[in-house]
C-alpha positions as a printed NumPy array, in Angstrom:
array([[ -6.955,  17.527,  11.68 ],
       [ -6.343,  21.147,  10.671],
       [-10.038,  21.691,   9.931],
       [-10.968,  20.789,  13.505],
       [ -8.761,  23.581,  14.83 ],
       [ -9.999,  26.086,  12.273],
       [-13.687,  25.539,  13.231],
       [-12.967,  26.408,  16.873],
       [-11.309,  29.76 ,  16.158],
       [-13.162,  32.841,  17.306],
       [-12.201,  36.457,  16.819],
       [ -8.867,  37.095,  18.526],
       [ -7.974,  33.431,  18.964],
       [ -4.719,  32.002,  17.63 ],
       [ -3.705,  28.382,  17.117],
       [ -1.299,  26.395,  19.285],
       [  0.074,  22.863,  19.345],
       [  2.099,  20.793,  21.782],
       [  4.204,  18.197,  19.996],
       [  6.152,  15.202,  21.203],
       [  9.512,  15.05 ,  19.419],
       [ 12.172,  12.345,  19.604],
       [ 15.344,  13.964,  18.274],
       [ 18.751,  14.229,  20.   ],
       [ 16.692,  14.117,  23.188],
       [ 13.058,  13.25 ,  23.78 ],
       [ 11.277,  16.557,  24.33 ],
       [  8.077,  18.494,  23.796],
       [  7.708,  21.383,  21.357],
       [  5.414,  24.234,  22.393],
       [  4.243,  26.141,  19.289],
       [  2.105,  29.29 ,  19.305],
       [  0.814,  31.152,  16.253],
       [  1.956,  34.754,  16.52 ],
       [  2.264,  37.461,  13.834],
       [  2.483,  35.074,  10.837],
       [  4.923,  32.671,  12.479],
       [  5.146,  30.132,  15.291],
       [  6.7  ,  31.194,  18.568],
       [  8.611,  28.052,  19.457],
       [  9.797,  26.607,  22.739],
       [ 11.077,  23.187,  23.817],
       [ 10.883,  21.42 ,  27.171],
       [ 12.387,  18.186,  28.418],
       [  9.216,  17.427,  30.385],
       [  5.632,  17.313,  29.102],
       [  3.097,  20.009,  29.959],
       [  0.69 ,  19.489,  32.853],
       [ -2.088,  21.257,  34.743],
       [ -0.35 ,  21.689,  38.122],
       [  0.355,  25.331,  39.113],
       [  2.853,  24.191,  41.757],
       [  5.253,  22.77 ,  39.138],
       [  6.547,  25.399,  36.679],
       [  8.221,  24.057,  33.549],
       [ 11.502,  25.358,  32.115],
       [ 11.179,  26.167,  28.4  ],
       [ 13.969,  27.01 ,  25.971],
       [ 13.038,  29.53 ,  23.281],
       [ 14.158,  28.315,  19.874],
       [ 13.981,  29.767,  16.392],
       [ 10.496,  30.64 ,  15.142],
       [  8.948,  28.11 ,  12.773],
       [  6.754,  28.551,   9.723],
       [  2.983,  28.285,  10.289],
       [  2.726,  25.3  ,   7.956],
       [  4.532,  23.154,  10.543],
       [  2.046,  23.71 ,  13.378],
       [  0.106,  20.478,  12.846],
       [  2.422,  18.495,  10.582],
       [  3.413,  15.045,  11.803],
       [  6.449,  13.426,  10.264],
       [  9.855,  11.886,  10.688],
       [ 12.537,  14.501,  10.079],
       [ 15.224,  12.789,   7.987],
       [ 18.55 ,  11.679,   9.469],
       [ 21.261,  14.286,   9.021],
       [ 18.815,  17.176,   9.451],
       [ 18.654,  19.204,  12.681],
       [ 15.858,  17.777,  14.804],
       [ 16.025,  14.422,  13.002],
       [ 13.455,  11.996,  14.33 ],
       [  9.701,  11.585,  14.693],
       [  7.404,  14.397,  15.796],
       [  3.641,  14.3  ,  16.363],
       [  0.923,  16.52 ,  17.806],
       [ -0.116,  15.685,  21.366],
       [ -2.564,  18.545,  21.825],
       [ -3.882,  21.392,  19.716],
       [ -6.392,  24.164,  19.957],
       [ -6.686,  27.913,  20.19 ],
       [ -5.434,  30.483,  22.647],
       [ -6.003,  34.134,  23.48 ],
       [ -3.768,  36.683,  25.157],
       [ -4.991,  37.932,  28.544],
       [ -4.529,  41.255,  30.295],
       [ -4.474,  44.894,  29.263],
       [ -1.07 ,  44.839,  27.51 ],
       [ -1.059,  44.203,  23.765],
       [  0.241,  40.74 ,  22.831],
       [  3.317,  42.169,  21.052],
       [  4.262,  44.068,  24.211],
       [  3.793,  40.935,  26.336],
       [  6.081,  38.881,  24.086],
       [  8.663,  41.673,  23.798],
       [  8.871,  42.102,  27.569],
       [  8.781,  38.354,  28.23 ],
       [  5.698,  38.361,  30.444],
       [  2.873,  36.587,  28.634],
       [ -0.543,  35.552,  29.957],
       [ -2.69 ,  33.323,  27.764],
       [ -5.898,  31.298,  27.926],
       [ -5.715,  27.903,  26.201],
       [ -8.658,  26.011,  24.731],
       [ -7.133,  22.694,  23.678],
       [ -8.216,  19.097,  23.743],
       [ -6.098,  18.432,  26.862],
       [ -4.669,  21.743,  28.035],
       [ -7.233,  24.322,  29.066],
       [ -7.328,  27.428,  31.198],
       [ -4.922,  30.249,  32.011],
       [ -1.13 ,  29.982,  31.719],
       [  1.778,  32.315,  32.289],
       [  5.065,  32.464,  30.365],
       [  7.931,  34.475,  31.801],
       [ 11.37 ,  35.051,  30.304],
       [ 14.187,  34.774,  32.843],
       [ 16.355,  37.8  ,  32.081],
       [ 16.087,  40.458,  29.392],
       [ 17.789,  38.521,  26.591],
       [ 17.544,  34.98 ,  27.907],
       [ 16.272,  32.05 ,  25.892],
       [ 15.074,  30.462,  29.141],
       [ 11.39 ,  30.905,  29.958],
       [  9.099,  29.511,  32.649],
       [  5.699,  28.009,  31.745],
       [  3.244,  27.93 ,  34.616],
       [ -0.388,  26.923,  34.938],
       [ -2.41 ,  29.518,  36.824],
       [ -4.894,  28.536,  39.514],
       [ -8.322,  28.297,  37.872],
       [-11.138,  25.782,  37.436],
       [ -9.004,  23.788,  34.939],
       [ -6.307,  22.809,  37.462],
       [ -5.817,  19.029,  37.634],
       [ -3.005,  17.858,  39.902],
       [ -3.289,  14.256,  38.635],
       [ -3.251,  14.974,  34.891],
       [ -0.423,  13.299,  32.925],
       [  0.215,  14.407,  29.35 ],
       [  0.079,  11.256,  27.189],
       [  2.968,   9.978,  25.097],
       [  1.892,  10.158,  21.46 ],
       [  4.942,   8.65 ,  19.748],
       [  4.189,   4.985,  20.248],
       [  6.022,   2.399,  18.095],
       [  2.84 ,   2.092,  15.993],
       [  2.636,   5.86 ,  15.46 ],
       [  6.324,   6.067,  14.516],
       [  5.841,   3.228,  12.014],
       [  2.853,   5.053,  10.513],
       [  4.861,   8.279,  10.237],
       [  7.683,   6.375,   8.521],
       [  5.33 ,   5.505,   5.672],
       [  4.434,   9.132,   4.921],
       [  5.865,  10.811,   1.833],
       [  8.225,  13.653,   2.593],
       [ 10.435,  16.122,   0.78 ],
       [ 13.819,  16.778,   2.403],
       [ 14.008,  20.281,   0.881],
       [ 10.85 ,  21.168,   2.798],
       [ 12.841,  21.023,   6.042],
       [ 15.772,  23.251,   5.072],
       [ 14.324,  26.728,   5.793],
       [ 12.629,  25.47 ,   8.941],
       [ 15.789,  24.537,  10.791],
       [ 18.256,  27.217,   9.784],
       [ 19.833,  28.205,  13.086],
       [ 17.854,  25.681,  15.143],
       [ 19.976,  24.347,  18.028],
       [ 20.801,  20.677,  17.567],
       [ 20.411,  20.006,  21.287],
       [ 18.497,  22.643,  23.268],
       [ 19.265,  20.691,  26.481],
       [ 23.074,  20.543,  26.622],
       [ 24.412,  18.112,  29.157],
       [ 21.041,  16.4  ,  29.474]])
């Protein structure tokens, strides 16, 4: 799995993954490699390719790179407990004249995705200077697909398969320090 992503990387490209995660709430994790860590966002709806439907993302604590493509069941009692699996993966590049660090700092990010399902140009915008709320929007390009539905990956069979994997509880401790238990309060 990881090797397939690594072969596709070209100069300047970074890895990304979209993960389905059944924890306190069913949601999707948006993870982007950035400066030796994963920029991490969650959404209560799956990604799509429709520019007319922006998606609200909640910025959460950065994750370690080793968790980009890992699929597992996070043990009960741990923040984020429940199954998580990769729904799409690939590489992305920053677009525009501003350096990627400046884009992230100012909360106005343009990227080009080259994934198995998600492709084309996207825009991320932070709502407010210090807000954890961002908007994810597909830009109009030749990859727009108004009928595309992101597939559910966590089928009962997949969850059963993940349950049989060996895991080390201590491996999860540094990952979730400060991670909100429910990024969608009231939902």
